[in-house]
Backbone bond lengths (Angstrom), bond angles and torsions (degrees), N, CA, C in turn:
res aa  C-N    CA-C-N  psi(-1)  N-CA   C-N-CA  omega(-1)  CA-C   N-CA-C  phi
1 K - - - 1.455 - - 1.495 108.64 -
2 S 1.310 116.39 144.84 1.444 121.52 179.65 1.527 110.38 -133.38
3 V 1.340 114.16 153.12 1.452 121.59 176.90 1.516 107.66 -127.39
4 V 1.301 118.59 137.88 1.449 121.57 -176.07 1.511 106.95 -113.19
5 F 1.342 116.08 132.50 1.461 123.59 172.61 1.505 108.14 -119.03
6 F 1.277 116.93 144.89 1.497 118.77 179.83 1.485 111.60 -154.77
7 T 1.352 114.03 155.07 1.435 124.13 170.85 1.550 105.22 -130.09
8 P 1.287 119.65 177.23 1.464 117.99 179.61 1.508 114.46 -58.92
9 R 1.361 118.79 -26.46 1.449 120.35 -176.07 1.542 113.39 -112.33
10 R 1.317 117.72 -11.31 1.438 120.45 -174.21 1.533 110.42 -132.52
11 I 1.360 113.12 154.17 1.449 119.47 172.69 1.498 107.11 -138.87
12 A 1.331 115.50 142.34 1.494 121.30 178.50 1.487 108.33 -138.10
13 V 1.320 116.14 146.51 1.447 120.96 177.81 1.552 107.39 -128.44
14 L 1.305 115.51 130.75 1.458 122.04 178.25 1.516 108.20 -109.96
15 F 1.338 115.30 119.16 1.463 121.38 178.78 1.519 110.04 -98.75
16 R 1.334 117.06 130.78 1.452 121.85 177.83 1.518 109.46 -116.86
17 K 1.313 115.45 149.27 1.474 123.69 178.12 1.491 112.45 52.16
18 M 1.303 116.13 49.93 1.469 122.97 177.59 1.503 108.42 -88.60
19 E 1.316 116.95 141.52 1.461 121.82 176.46 1.519 111.18 -63.21
20 D 1.341 115.75 145.13 1.485 119.34 178.50 1.494 110.45 -71.23
21 Y 1.342 118.85 -36.49 1.456 123.76 -179.95 1.492 110.10 -130.37
22 E 1.317 116.23 150.85 1.467 119.71 178.82 1.535 107.57 -74.52
23 K 1.318 114.87 159.98 1.481 118.97 -177.81 1.532 110.24 -71.95
24 R 1.311 113.43 148.03 1.491 119.38 177.83 1.517 107.46 -77.92
25 M 1.290 113.79 121.66 1.463 119.38 177.04 1.552 106.96 -119.63
26 P 1.331 116.43 129.96 1.473 117.80 -179.22 1.542 108.09 -68.28
27 K 1.319 115.39 144.77 1.441 121.75 -178.39 1.521 107.59 -113.87
28 R 1.312 118.25 130.19 1.435 122.03 177.54 1.506 109.99 -89.80
29 I 1.354 115.91 128.06 1.455 122.65 176.63 1.526 106.42 -116.33
30 Y 1.317 114.65 115.41 1.463 118.58 -175.65 1.518 109.95 -87.22
31 G 1.314 114.48 146.58 1.473 124.13 -175.53 1.504 111.66 -124.92
32 P 1.308 116.74 -144.94 1.468 122.59 -176.36 1.536 112.33 -71.28
33 P 1.337 118.05 158.82 1.424 120.39 173.86 1.505 111.16 -60.16
34 A 1.313 118.30 149.30 1.450 123.38 -175.97 1.536 112.62 -59.14
35 D 1.372 115.64 -38.65 1.481 118.02 -178.06 1.508 112.17 -68.95
36 M 1.331 116.68 -21.85 1.511 118.92 178.66 1.536 108.80 -94.01
37 A 1.324 118.80 -20.12 1.464 121.02 -177.64 1.502 111.45 -83.70
38 F 1.312 119.69 -26.74 1.474 123.46 -178.63 1.475 111.09 -128.70
39 D 1.341 116.61 142.51 1.436 118.74 177.94 1.560 111.51 -82.69
40 N 1.325 117.80 -171.78 1.475 120.60 -178.60 1.504 114.03 -64.99
41 N 1.334 116.85 -23.14 1.470 121.64 179.93 1.538 112.09 -90.44
42 G 1.321 115.83 -1.54 1.460 119.65 -179.73 1.523 114.86 85.44
43 K 1.351 116.13 9.54 1.421 120.57 178.12 1.577 109.75 -84.97
44 P 1.297 118.56 144.51 1.474 120.78 -178.88 1.533 110.67 -70.40
45 T 1.333 114.63 138.95 1.444 120.82 176.31 1.506 110.42 -89.11
46 S 1.303 116.74 -177.60 1.489 119.04 179.37 1.534 110.66 -66.59
47 A 1.307 117.55 -26.75 1.467 120.00 177.25 1.528 110.94 -64.87
48 A 1.334 117.00 -44.70 1.473 120.73 178.62 1.502 111.20 -68.64
49 I 1.316 116.76 -40.60 1.478 120.38 -178.45 1.528 108.98 -65.14
50 G 1.308 116.92 -45.07 1.471 120.61 -178.69 1.508 113.24 -66.11
51 F 1.367 115.53 -40.35 1.470 118.88 177.92 1.537 110.63 -62.58
52 A 1.343 115.37 -49.05 1.470 118.55 -179.05 1.526 111.59 -62.67
53 K 1.309 116.53 -42.18 1.457 122.64 -179.68 1.535 111.49 -61.84
54 S 1.333 118.47 -34.69 1.440 121.96 -178.47 1.543 111.71 -66.09
55 Y 1.325 117.70 -19.81 1.470 121.31 175.65 1.535 113.19 -113.44
56 N 1.361 115.46 21.56 1.442 122.44 178.70 1.529 113.40 56.85
57 K 1.341 114.50 41.79 1.445 124.32 178.01 1.497 109.32 -122.73
58 V 1.336 117.30 173.30 1.448 124.35 177.16 1.520 107.55 -112.55
59 P 1.354 118.35 155.00 1.452 120.39 -178.29 1.533 114.12 -56.53
60 S 1.306 118.70 -24.74 1.489 118.96 178.28 1.524 110.62 -69.70
61 D 1.301 120.06 -17.18 1.469 122.23 177.83 1.551 112.57 -77.21
62 L 1.339 115.69 -14.06 1.473 120.14 -177.25 1.533 109.42 -68.67
63 K 1.316 114.44 140.50 1.468 122.55 174.08 1.518 108.67 -119.68
64 I 1.311 116.16 163.35 1.485 119.18 179.17 1.508 110.12 -119.12
65 A 1.336 114.88 134.67 1.440 122.69 178.43 1.523 108.51 -131.89
66 I 1.319 116.34 160.60 1.457 120.83 176.35 1.555 105.84 -100.50
67 K 1.329 112.77 123.15 1.451 120.44 179.57 1.529 107.16 -132.64
68 K 1.310 114.99 122.15 1.473 121.38 -177.68 1.553 111.85 52.44
69 D 1.314 114.39 46.74 1.493 121.63 177.20 1.513 114.16 66.75
70 K 1.342 119.03 17.90 1.440 122.33 177.90 1.501 110.53 -129.27
71 K 1.306 117.70 146.40 1.504 121.09 176.00 1.526 107.65 -80.52
72 V 1.324 115.82 127.63 1.456 123.27 -176.44 1.511 108.58 -132.16
73 C 1.315 116.81 142.27 1.473 122.41 174.54 1.527 109.57 -81.49
74 Y 1.296 115.48 147.54 1.468 121.55 175.85 1.483 111.44 -148.63
75 L 1.331 115.84 159.96 1.462 123.46 174.08 1.534 108.14 -119.45
76 E 1.322 114.64 143.16 1.482 118.37 173.10 1.526 106.46 -100.26
77 I 1.330 114.07 119.08 1.475 120.78 -178.65 1.550 107.46 -110.39
78 K 1.287 115.74 130.53 1.485 119.64 176.19 1.538 105.98 -102.77
79 E 1.336 113.40 112.85 1.452 118.81 -178.99 1.518 109.73 -85.47
80 K 1.301 116.08 159.21 1.435 121.26 176.33 1.496 110.04 -65.33
81 P 1.355 120.15 137.12 1.429 119.70 178.61 1.498 113.17 -68.15
82 K 1.332 117.03 142.84 1.441 123.04 -178.75 1.539 108.41 -93.00
83 Q 1.344 112.58 148.12 1.442 116.89 -179.53 1.543 109.23 -75.97
84 T 1.325 116.16 142.26 1.492 120.27 -177.48 1.501 110.06 -89.87
């Protein structure tokens, strides 16, 4: 809830019951195309391993989404909440 105070030259806003930290929202980080990330047997290639390793993850953490009509690998990263 907020309350607004103002004069002809000044404006002030008082916020009440504000959260201490913002909510944690998972962030999607897109990587290589799925056909380059996995071979015909479904095993991760060096592209998938390198992408996952760059975010301190393992290839089994990779998920696949459709982006611009192509299958793309992505990781969901949960960042630390920032103080409000």
